[in-house]
C-alpha positions, 0 to 999 in steps of 0.5 A: 705579953709579959706574964707567964702561962702560970700567972695567967692561969692562976688569975683566970682560974680564981676570978668570979664568973658569976652573972652574965657580965663579960667586962673582965675580958675587956682588952683580952678578948673581943666579939663582933656584935650582931647588926640588929643591936639586941638590947636596943631592939629589946628595949623598943619592944619593952617600951610598948609592952604592958606585961613582960617576961625575960626568960633565963635573965642571967645576972639581969645585966641586959634587962637592967640596961633597958631604958624603960620597963613595962608596968609588970616586968618579971624575969626568971633565972635558975642559977642561985648566984645569978638569981641574987645578982639579978634581984639586986640589979632589977628590984630597984627597977621594979622588976620581980625575979623568980627562981625557976629551974628552966624546965616546963612548966613556967610558973605563970598562968596562961596568957600572962604576958604580951611580950616574952624575951630572952638573950642566949637561952640555954633551953627553949621550951616553945610550947611554954612560951606560946602558953604564957603569951597572950593572943597577939603577944610576941616572943623576941630573942637572940639565940646562940646559933649552930657551931658557935665558937667551934674553933675553940670547942674543937681545939679541946674536944676534937672534930664534932659530928654533924648532928652536934654542929647543927644544934641550935640551927635557926631553921629547926627553931623556926619549925619548933616555934611554928609547931607550938602555934607561933608565927615567925615574923623575923629570923636573921643569922650572923657569924661574928668574929671572936678573938682571944688575946691571951690564955687567961681569956680562954680559961675565963670564957670556958669557965663561964660558958660551961656548955662549950667544953663540958667538964672543963677544968684547967687541970684536965686540959692543962697540956692543951692550954699550954700549947694554945698559950704558946700558939697565941704568943707566937701567932697572935690572937686565937680567932673563932666565930660565934653565931647568933640569930634574932627571932621574933614570933607572934602568937595569933590573936 
């Protein structure tokens, strides 16, 4: 690692974090992928759908990579830079991008879609998902699971209470989905190894995934960042574990 701490910080602090593309981290961080292959599984479901909604699409990168979209394809996103990026990517594919605040209600009629998808939604409004699904329709999503990358979170914030560590637990999501009238057909949780090879990768990640360390800035955490930089240089990559779960739920016909 030839570059200094300050050089790595300056680069990572200024690079754009728009969209949901993590290619800037290539060679600087790795994350094991879930065994089910979400984009492939999503693509298989979309190929069979006639009208679909992708909630919180980010910059549209995942949806844009699917081979075949249904005749009616809509995506929602709340963050203006991502809305613009998703529009640029998805309009050529015939998909409509709707700016939506990620709060109920979804701006669609009852029973508007036979498939609703989402990858890593920040919030999940189960009653709204159930409302916009047609009878017999399906919700397919990959959610971030409990205590994801908490080795990194707790490095900066200290030990977190159990109620925080348990948030996004798949058992809780199952209960909420069923309370909204959906039948959970598939629910799989995996813990996945994540490695950060330099402090720039850590800074970029925390700037992009803003809910990990709320209010994160380099100035606020410079001392801890410098300590972590020294640790990575001396011991090798910082290892954490992300959690992901696949959930498939159906609205009864």
